[in-house]
C-alpha angles and dihedrals in degrees: 000000000000120000122236114263114269113243132204127204123234127184123223118191116194090212095049124117091249092056092046091051090050090052092051092049090049091053090054095053121110115266094258092054096050121100095226098182093055129088119234094268094048089046091059093046094049096047093048096035090233111164112237115250116256117258093255100027136065092202134090127188124227123184116242110252094029121103111262093205110038096178100038094103092054092047092050092047091051091049091049089051088052091052090050090053091049091051090048089051091052091050090052091048090051091052091050091050091051091049092048093050091048093051091046091050091051091049093051091047090050089054092059097248095323097305119144116249115249096192147346142231106268098175133014139180121182123345129335136166141193125219121198129161092354093305120112124202133179115252124223137171112309092010112152121249121210138202114276091011115140109226114199133184129209132225114311088000130140128196133184121196120193116200127211093266091051094258108152127210120187121194128200126212121310091008131141130211126190119184104205100168131023124167122162113176110155092169090063092039095239143103143165132205121180123169141156125227134191114189134011119336144160124216128202117183121236133188096308093068090053095057120103093243108037133151117189119170136168124202120205130172089260107035150350117253119208112204125211106184101305156122121239146149127235137179146094114314138166093004090304120132091230139001125188121197122188118220098170138349120011139292138185120222114199145158137160091288100052151308139252130190121215109200105154126066111254095032122125144173135203133213112203098200137004092261097041125102120251110273127238119299111253139159109262117232116245095252091056091047090052092049091050096048092044089067091067100030119116117231 
């Protein structure tokens, strides 16, 4: 005659920490695993297979040798799956943060350390680059140009930069341009443009030169060129250190040895060496004009 199974009594308190943990775990389960029609207490009991307490008793009997929590494995597995999903979500968030920081760094670098662009490349032929703060970048069409950036052109290259006031600077091959000062304040009626050039270039005044108080100046290895609302060409020519040819307006060409004023279109002056005074002002012959302008003409 077999004896009746021995039972042991376990107490389950609905307000206990175990029950509260079960409720929290149930709330974290995926939608399909939730028991939507149950209240929090019934959810905990169903997931853990805990028999509800009788109406007048706080005890429940479980036979020895039988599992006290039939559904605990499933509940734990579902919670572990939830934790895996949370960890995967954090990893994805970390990747997105890294990507965002990388893009922001590239953007800041493209903006030359946060400076505002003062112009852009409006035409280009061949290769050109910009160097700012020790970093060099290739320049293409519509690339921004910044204050104190050194713009360089390669062999057989041409580059046109248009500033914010519509001033245009065209560089020939193997030339360098450095914009050291740029102020355009039409509301105050003033503006300043100062830049240095090595090589052949062509300058066309924009709005700054038309303001009442304007100061536009070009520095070359051989002379300073003061601009008074004009268009002109400058650069080495015919074995001379510098030649300046006036297309429109007027310019002054000066250095420590002397000064010349070009006031009529077609006039030009030459400087033989970097320490020589500007030569006499003469009208350049057509063949010399063509050779000069060819150095900055786009093909």
